[in-house]
N, C-alpha and C positions, 0 to 999 in steps of 0.2 A: 292324456295326460289331464289328472285333477290337483287343484288347488287346495291345500291345506293349511289353514296356521302359519299363512302366510310362505309355505316352501309348495316345491315344486313335487308332485309325487307322482309317482308311475305305477301305481298301487295294480296290477292285474293285466299291466300292457301284453298285448300280445304282438310279436313280431311276425307277420307272416306276409302278407304283400300289401299292393296300393288298393288291391281291390278286397272284396268280400270272399269270406273262404268259397276253396273250390266246391269242398261235401257241399252249401246250403246252396250253391248256385245248381250241381248236380241234382240235384234233388224237385226242379223248377224242370218238369215236361215240357211244358211247352215250349219256356227258351230253349231248351236240350236239341227240339225238332230245330226250330226257325236257327241256331246255331250250325249244329250236328250235320241236320238235313236225314234223309229217310233210309240213305245208302244200308243198305245190309252187311255190308263186308267193314260199318263203321266202327274203329277200333273202340267209342267212343261207349256205343250200343252196346258190344259184345263187354267191356268191362261196368256197366250198368247192370245188366244179365248177370255177370256175375257177382258183383255184389247182392241183388236181391235174393241168389241161392243161398250166397254165404252168412245173411240173413235170416233167411228160414233153417238156415243147419243149428240144430237142436248141441248144445257144447254139451260136453260129456265131462264126468268127474266134479260137477255143479259144487259138490260140498266140502269138495275136498281143494279145490280153486280156493274156491270161499276162505276155509280155514287160514291157508296157506298167503293169503293177501293179510286175514287180520295177524296175522305172526309176523310180519314184515312193518305192519304199521305201530307193533312194538318197540320195534329200534325208533321210530321218531323224534322221542325225547336225546336222545345219542346222537342221533344226524344233526338236532341242532342244537347241541353242545360241542361238538367236533367244528360245525362251522364259527360257532361263536368264540375258540380257543385260535381261531385263524388258519382251521383245514378246510380242505373244499371235498364236496362227497362224492362219488363215482358211482353209478350205479350200475353193474352189468347183470347178464345170464338172462334165459331164456326166458319168453312172452316180453308183452308191449310192459314199461316202466311210465306207461301215460299216467293214467288214470290213479299209478299208486303216487308218485309226484306230486299229481292234483289237489291229493287228497290230504298230502302233508303241508301243502303249501296251505290250503284252506284249516286245518287245524293249528298252523304255528306262524306263520305271515299276511294273515288275513289283514292285519293293520298294517304292515312294512311295506317300506318302497319296494318294490320285487317286479323286473323286467322277466318275461316268461318269451324263451326267443322255440319257436319251431323249428329243429335245426336238418328235419327231415321233407321241408318245404323248398321246390324244386326254383323258386326264385330269391330266395331269401340268399342275402349280399353282409360281408363283414360292413359293408359301409353303411348299410339299411340300420343294424345295431347299434355302431358306433355314433350314428349321427341321432337316432333315438336319446344315446342318454345323453349328450352334449348338448341338444337342442331341445329335448324335450325334458328331459331333468336339470339338467345344469342350465339352461336357457342363454345358453353362450352360440352368436351365429360365428363360427370361424374355420377356415379353409386351410386344411394339410397339406401338406407335401404326399405323406403317403400313408396308407394307415398302422403303421408302426410308430407313425408320429404322434397319432391320431392317438393309439392305444396308451404309448407314454406320457400323452396330456391328460386324459382318465387317471390313469393310475396316480399319478404325482397329486389329482385334484383330492382323488378319495384316501391316501395317506394323509396328506395335509388336515383336510375338512373329517372332524370327527361328529360332527352335529348332524350329519346325516351317512346312513349304513343302508347299501344297497343289497339286496339280493339278488343274484340272474340263476336263472333257471333255463335250462339248455337240454329240451327233448334231443335227442340226437347230434348229440354234439362231431359225433363221427359223419355224420349226415352227407351227403355227395356234394354240398355246394359247400362245406364248413372245412373240409379233410385237409384242402393246402399247408405247406409249410408255413406262409406268413398269414393267413387267417390263424392257425394252431397259435403262430408264435404274439399276433397282436392278441389274442382270447386270454393267452396266459399270464401276460402285462396288466389286463384289466382284472384277472382272477388273484394276482398278488397283492394288489391294495391290500393296507391293513384293512377297510372299511368295505370292502366289496368280498359276498358269501358267493361263493358257486356252489348249486348241485344238478348234476350233468347227467343224462344217461348214454348207454354205445350199447349199439346190438351185432356190429360187425365183429366178426370172430378176430380179425386181426387189426381191428383198430387201436391197441395198443403199440401199432406199428407207426403211428404218424406222430407219435410225442419220439424227441431225440433227450438227451437227457437235462438241455439245460431249460427246456420248455416242462419237462415231469417234475424238477426242481420249482417252474414260479406257479405251475400247479398247484402243488402239496397236496394230491388227492389223499384221498382216507378211499376205499375200495367196500365196497359193501357187495355182496353177490345178494340180488336181487329179484330173483327169478320168481316168475309169476304164472307160467305158460298161458295169460290173457294174448288174444288173436289182436295183431297189429292192423286196428282198425282206423287209428288215429295216424297211421306213419304211412299207410296205403288208401288212403282217400282220398291225395289231389293228383296231379298231371302222371308225377311221373312213378305211377304204384310198380312194386316191385311185382307182381305177379300181372298183370293184364295191360303195356305198354303203350300208351297214344304218344307213338313221335311226332304227328304229325302237328295236334294239338302241343304236347311241348316245346317244339322247335320253334312254334310262332309265340309262346307265352316267353321264351326264353332271350325270343327275338325285340320281343315290348322289356323287356325289362334291361337289356344292353341299350337298347335307345335314348331311353328312361336317365342311362347315366353317362349321357354322350351331351359332348361342351357342343353348341350350336353348331362350329367350325367343324366338326368331328361329322356330326351331323347329314352335314352337307356333303362333306367326302362319302361318308357311306351311302348318302342318296347319288351323289355321282357312280359307285362303284358298279352300286345296284339297276343303276338304268344303262348301264356298258353292258353288263349283264343280261339282259333283257333285249338290249339290241342284238347280241349274238348268240341267242339261246339257238338257234337254227343253225348256225354258223357247223360246219363238220370238223371242221379247222380251230373251231375256239374251243378253249372248254373251262 
């Protein structure tokens, strides 16, 4: 977070993970060879080769997609107007909306307090999002009983504090790690705050089914068809590639994130269970 004029700022803060972006890591060939080995059947090698061919593939209908992108950017002022009027903006349609939203942010939110969440990242958690708001922006170190209590606290703060407007961008609010009822309920509470303005994208055809009437009322969406026909480069550049699964790597990454979230006592119990599992791995009567 950056400090400006005595107030805490989250300009351009992006929530991915505690580590560097996976995309930049995969570009380091030497590190990949060290971490992944040289197995011909390594899924990571297959994924790397796939991305190489994908980048070399010439995109078709370039002029048409550029014209479509420009047409969509002409609605930016309308989006901003809707946000400031108390609505939240939801983009749907075929093709990645990542670059479109990023362009909107550069054009209209460059000086705003803006939190960017990459919902397609496999390690993203609602706890990360909430902690970033309360600890980095509000500079408060408070423990909450549940994510709903946490989100209600954030809502109350931004309902009463008129000095700060928080713009939240969520790429793929329908991402696998954000789809649960509790997570969407927490996000809807935050989005309903008077001084929180949310712009999000969805890509799954059944994404609207994750919201009940209560959530929809709190989100207060204005829906925009933002079909771009752009490739999903960003969305598939992480461990849970939609096209080439790296199941082993994903499992280890998920395990690491789970361990980071556990209390010391819970970690101790988890360690006992793992050791017990390893001690009995060769037993035919144990599973």
